[in-house]
ROVOMAR-342436 format. One record per residue (C-alpha): x, y, z; residue in three letters. Coordinates in pm, whole numbers, plus 32768, in hexadecimal, padded with zeros to 4 digits. Each point is the difference from the previous one (the first is absolute). Example, Ala and Ser with C-alpha at 12.3 -4.5 7.8 and 13.67 -1.06 7.14 Angstrom:
<atoms>
84CE7E3E830CALA/808981587FBESER/
</atoms>
This chain:
<atoms>
B5E3E209B607MET/817C80097FF5ALA/80B280BA8112GLN/80D881287FA0ALA/816E7FBD803BTHR/80FE810E804ASER/812B801C7F1ELYS/815D804B8079ALA/807681597F96PRO/80CD7FF67EC2ILE/810880E7808FASN/80128054816ELYS/804A816F803ALEU/8138804D80C3HIS/80DF812A802CLYS/81207FED7F05PRO/81637FE5807FGLN/806D81287F29THR/7F6081537FCCASP/8028800D7E84GLY/80C881447FFBTHR/80F97F717F06GLN/7EE67FCA7F09ILE/7F6581538047TRP/815480A57FCDASP/802B7F507EB2ALA/7EA2805C7F8BILE/800481688075LEU/816380357F83GLY/7F727FE27E9FLEU/7F5981518038HIS/813480B6807DTHR/80C880067EBDSER/7EED80917F1FPRO/7FB381078107THR/816D8069800FLEU/800C80117E84LEU/7EC880D87FFELEU/809380EC8105ALA/813480207F22HIS/7F2D80377EC8ASP/7F33810F80AELEU/814380B18069LYS/7FAE7FE78172LEU/816C7FE8806BPHE/808881387F50PRO/7ECC80BD807DPHE/80527FA38169LEU/817280487FC4ALA/7FAB81717FD0GLU/7F6E8023815FTHR/7F2B7F3080F3PRO/7E917FFC7F9AARG/7EAE7FBF80A0THR/7F097EFD7F83LEU/7F2B81167F6EGLN/812680987F42GLU/80637EAB7F78ILE/7E9B7FB17F99SER/7FDD81487F45GLN/81547FEC7F56SER/7FD57E977F8BLEU/7E9280377FA8ASN/7F937EE780E7LEU/7EE17FDD80F2ALA/807B80118169PRO/7FAB7E91803AARG/80C57F957ECDALA/812880DC805CALA/7FF87F6D815EGLY/800D7EA27F6FTHR/813980597F3BLEU/80A480AD8128LEU/7FB77EE680F5SER/80B67F017F29VAL/812C80E47FCBCYS/8011804B8175ALA/7FDD7E90805BSER/813A7FA87F3AVAL/80BB812A8096ASP/801980D17EC3LEU/7F498128809DILE/7FA7806B8160GLN/7EE380C280A0LEU/805781028109LYS/7F1B810E808DASP/7F0E7FCF7EDFGLY/810980207EEDTYR/808A7EF07F1FTYR/817180087FA5SER/81007F1E7F5ALEU/80DE7F0D80BBMET/81717FF07FA4THR/7FD17EC87F2AVAL/7F0680BA7F25ALA/80EF81237FCFTYR/81117F0D7F97GLU/7F387F1B7F1BTYR/7EB3809C7F9ALEU/806581527F75LEU/807C80217E9CGLU/80FC81048075THR/80B07F0180DFSER/81367F577F6BPRO/7F817EB58091THR/7E99802C7F89SER/7F2E7EC97FB8PHE/7F1480CC7F26CYS/80787F717EB6GLY/7FBE7EA0807FHIS/7EA980618084LEU/7FA8808D7EA9ASP/806B7EB77F61LEU/7F217F4180F5MET/7ED680DB7FAAILE/803D7FCF7E8CALA/80037E848033ASN/7EFF7FE78115SER/7F3C7EEB7F4FASP/812C7F1B802FSER/7FE17FF7817APHE/7E867FD9800BSER/7F697EB18060TYR/7FBB7FB87E92VAL/816480577F9BGLY/80AA7F358110ILE/7F187ED87FC3LYS/80597FFE7E8ELYS/817680178047ALA/7FF17EE380FDILE/7F227F167F35LEU/80C480307EBDTHR/8157802280A7ASP/804381157F06ALA/802D817A8014PRO/7ED480D97FAFILE/8094815E7FF3VAL/8043807F7E9ETYR/7EF47F0B7F84GLU/80D17ED8806DGLY/8136805C7F3AASP/81527FE280A9SER/805F813980C1LEU/8153800F7F59TYR/7F887FA77EA4GLU/7F17812C8017VAL/811480E5807CHIS/80E47F967EE2GLU/7F0080607EF6GLN/8056814D7F5BLYS/7E9680737FFCASP/7FEF7FCE817ALYS/810F80FC805AASP/7F1380D680CEGLN/7F7E7ED180BFVAL/81677F9F804ATHR/8060815D8075ARG/7ECF801480E3THR/80517EAC8097PHE/816E80608033THR/7FA1814080B6LYS/7F097F3F80D8ALA/81107F0A8063MET/80E98122804AHIS/7F05808980F9SER/800D7EC480D7ILE/81767FC87FD2SER/809C81478073VAL/7FD77FCF8177ALA/808B7E9B8011PRO/811080667F09ALA/808180F28107LEU/7FFE7EF1810BALA/809B7EBD7F7FTRP/8153809E7FA5PRO/802E80498174GLU/7FEC7E8D8056THR/81317F927F37LEU/8169806F7FE6ASP/802D80567E8ELEU/813F80C78031SER/80CC7F057F36SER/7F0C7FEC7EDFASN/803B80D07ECBLYS/7EE47FC77F0CHIS/7E967F9D803CMET/7F307F6F7EE5LEU/7E93804A804AASP/7F5D7EEE7F30ILE/7EA680597F7AALA/803C812D80DCGLY/7ECF80CA7F9BGLY/800B816A806ESER/81577FD4809DGLY/7F8380448160ALA/80E97EF98092HIS/812D80767F3DSER/7FB3815C8082ILE/7FE47F868166GLY/813D7F307FECALA/80DB810D7F63THR/7F82810B80EFLEU/806B7F218122ARG/81457F7B7F68TRP/80C2810A7F45SER/80FA7EFA7F87ASN/7EF17F557F37LEU/7FA2802D7E94LYS/7EC07F667F79ALA/7F6B7F927EB5THR/7E8A7FCD7FD3ILE/7FB27EED7F06LEU/7EA080107F6DASP/7F36803A7EC3ILE/8005814E7F47THR/7ECF80B9808EPRO/805C7F968161VAL/8164807D7FD6CYS/7F78814D7F87GLU/7F318025813EVAL/812C7F9980D3ALA/80D9810A7F5EGLN/7F0881098070GLN/80187F90816ATYR/817C7FE37FEFILE/801881657F81ALA/7F0880788107GLU/80E17F7D8115TYR/813F80837F60GLY/809B7EA77FD1LEU/804F80007E8BLEU/81727FC68047GLU/7FBE7ED280DFGLN/7EDB7F527F56ILE/7FD27F9E7E94THR/7EF47F3D7F48THR/802C7EEA7F03GLU/7EEF7F747F23VAL/80067E878012GLY/7F457EB98033ASP/80617F49813FMET/7F937EB57F69TRP/80B880077EB6ASN/81148109800DASP/81517FDF80AFPRO/800280B6814DLEU/80E9812D8019PRO/81317FDD80DDSER/7FBE80418172ALA/80617F858159ASP/7EA2802D8090LEU/7EB97F857F67HIS/7EB98085808BPHE/7E9C7F897FC0TYR/7ED980AF80A4SER/7EA17F727FD5LEU/807D7F2F7EDDILE/800F7E9E8088TYR/7E9680118071HIS/7F9780327E96ASN/80717EA27F9BTYR/7FF57E908058ASP/81207F4680A3LEU/80907F827EB7GLU/8026815D7F71LYS/809080808146ASN/81037EEB7FFBARG/805D80717EA2PHE/802D81698071LEU/80C97F958130THR/80E87F287F2FARG/802881137EFELYS/806280F7810FSER/80F07F07809EPHE/80AF7FC27EB3ASP/800F81747FAESER/806E808B8150LEU/816C80418046GLU/809F7F1180FFPRO/7FA08075815AGLY/7ED580BA7F70GLY/7EB6801C80B9ARG/7E967FB67F9FLEU/7EE180B180B2ILE/7E8F7F9E7FDDILE/7F1881068097HIS/7E8F7FB9803BGLN/7EF87F9180FATRP/80307EA58093LEU/7F237EE8807FPHE/80647F448138ASN/80A07EAD7FBDASP/7EAE7F4E7FFFHIS/7F5581047F22ARG/7EF28032810ATHR/80378177802DGLY/80298119803APRO/7EAE80787F85LEU/809381257F3EALA/80DD7F177F32THR/7EE07F0E7FCBALA/7F2E81227F7CALA/811E80737F21PHE/80087E9C7F7FASN/7E98802D7F8BVAL/806E81357F3FILE/81077F2E7F4FMET/7EF77EFA7FADGLN/7F3481147F5DVAL/811E80AF7F49TRP/810D7F057F9ACYS/7FFC7EA37F69ALA/80C17F2680F4GLY/803D812580E9GLY/80017FC58177GLN/80A3806F8142GLU/81117F238091TYR/80907FB28154SER/816180578064GLY/80427E88800DLEU/7F8C7FCA7E9BGLU/80D981187F76LEU/812A7F9C80D7SER/7FE37E9F7F78THR/800F807E7E99ILE/813980CB804FLEU/80A47ED580AATHR/7FB07F177EE0GLU/80A580EC7F0AVAL/813A802B80D1GLY/7FDB813F80CBPHE/809180028160ILE/7FDC80D98139ASP/7E88800E7FC6ILE/7F3680E280E3GLU/7E9080568026VAL/7FD981598099LYS/7EC780CC804FPRO/803A81647F8BTHR/7ECE80E6800APHE/7E957FBC8052GLY/7F9A7EC87F43TYR/813B80067F29TRP/812A7F14801CSER/81347FA27F3CILE/80967EAE7FB1VAL/816F80247FAATHR/81247F1E7FACGLY/8164801C7F84ARG/80AE7F547EDDLYS/813C7F4F807APRO/815180907F9EGLU/80597EB37F61HIS/7EEA7F4D7F45VAL/80037E9F7F77ILE/7F6B80047EA3ALA/7EA27F6A7FE9THR/7F047FD27EEBTHR/7F1F812F7FDCSER/7E897FDB801AILE/7F6780207EA9GLN/
</atoms>
């Protein structure tokens, strides 16, 4: 009879060197965004803005079981949107500023857009966008091709208002980081709602601005311009930044435009701005930036996923990548400057005397 032989364990148990919190944070973070969107959709934040409320009052008002209401409230409190004091829940300052439709810096329009396109940031949606390397929103059609279609005017207006909601706050910040006292005219290229023209002209009274965009977008922008009483300082012009000549200006501004396109198209835009700008004119690119190795920060990496889902070729860039494009085209005095939260600008100046070069076609 053969003797039984012991086998060495396939994998010896040992305490891991790390505690796995990075993975837990990534996994559990997937549940935070939908919960925030649900709290917004249920009107939790305006309800708490009226007066602090108890769990029972919140449960009754939102028609939720106490356990379910507690689940919602715990997430919102954990990310410092609300606080609990003496048995009453109330809003933190950040919620007053960004989660109420009555706030001039409200994110609500963007949250509504996220809810309307929630399938795009599901596992299935992100998997499809990654595996096909193609956008999936709007049934895979190009974001801008859809917005240029006449029968999509309402889609375009909704998108423009959503972008306005996340643009107002940074639009009030970046103009404080640069001296624009010598500039006369800002061209806000694909300027959307005009939030940045509004922010710049409110800060620099010497500055006039023109918003260049398609017809329905310009119509939305005109409403915001009138609302802020800036009709004498800001105008709109219907145009195509790819094919039409750019209006005369000594300052070109792009916000959340370069991240919609690949490097080749961004080189084209940069060259077109360089050729169009007056000598000594300035270019400003405003968006979220990767570090030079594209290994973070996490917020920009997550925004990069959004671009994968929404735009063919779209991606976030590092300050180094954008600075390199500006240098290649001929801009000088290039700076990368953090401005507000996750936002930064990359800016350069066209020399007073330029040696003629062949334009990028």
